N, C-alpha and C positions, 0 to 999 in steps of 0.2 A: 504494500500500500504506500502510495506516494504521499509525503507530507508537504503541502504547499508552503507552510512556514519554513521548513527545512530548505526547500528549493529556493525560496526567497532569500534566505540567509546566505546560501551559497552564491546566488547571483550578486547579492550585495558584497560578499567577500571578494568575488572576482573583480567587481568594479573598483573596490577599495584597493585591491592589489595592483590593478592597472594604474591607478593614480600613484601608488607607491613606486612603480617602475618609472613613471614619468618624472617624479621628483628625483629618483636616483640618477636618471639620465641628465636632468638639469644640473644636479649637484656634481656630476662626474667631471664637468669642465673645470672645476676648481680643486681637483684632487692632486695632491703632491705626495712625494715619498714620505713625508713627515706624518706619522699617525695622528698627531694633534690636528692636522688639517681635516680629518674625518669628523672629529668631535666638534670642531668649530664650524662645520659646514651645515648650515640650517636645512638646506634642501636634502642632503643625505639623511639627516636625522628625521626629517618629516617622512621621507621615503621609507625608512626603517620602521617608524611608528605606524605608518599605513599598512605595511606588510604584516606587522605584528597584529594590528587590528583585524586584518583579513584572516589571519590564522585563528584568532579567537572566534570570529564569526563562523568559520568553517568547522571548528571543533564543536561549537554549539549545535550546528546543523547535524553533525555526525551522530549526536546523541538521539536524534529524532527518527532517523530512517537509515536504510541500508546504504553502504558505501557504493555499491554497484549502481544505485539510482542517482546518487549525488555527484559522484566523481566526473561523469561526462559533462556536467554543467561547468566544471572547472575550466573547460576549453573555451568558455566565453571570455576568459581573461585575454586570450589572443585577439579577439575581436575588439574588446574595449581598448586595449593597448594600441591597436592599429588606429582606431578612431581618434584617440587622444593624441597620438603622434602626428597624425595628419592635421588635426585642428591646432594644437599648441606648438608643435615643432616644425610645422610646414613641410613634413616629409612627403615625398611623392609616392604615389601608388600606381601600379599598372593593372591592366585588366586581369592578368593571372592572379595577382595578389587579391583582388576583389573577389574573384571566383573562389579562391581558397577560403576567404572570410565567410562568404555566403555558404559554402559547403559546411563549414563548422557550425554556423547558425542553424542550417537545415538539419544537420545531424543531431544537434542538441535538442531541437524541437521534436524530432522523431523519437528520440529516447525519452523526452519528457512525456510525450503522448503514450508511449508504450509502458512507462513506469507505473 
């Protein structure tokens, strides 16, 4: 039996994790060999906190339903990260990349309906 709350938490976790990846990318421009540069880099810290939040959300969802139902939804993080990178980082996409993202979303929808 699929738990819609659990699926919602996983979708939120993937979105939060994608924002974490975005902040890590933004912060990576200011990384130096000095480990203190990581601690003083607010974008890196925000990215790590978002990833941690994503993990907490995912763990909460795992308590509610089967891993085999929830884990395919984790693939949405690829789609969110792509959308965020295009919008915020002005990264370029080609047709094949969009086909891949669409395939992920269709696959997740099929699994969601079958769950």
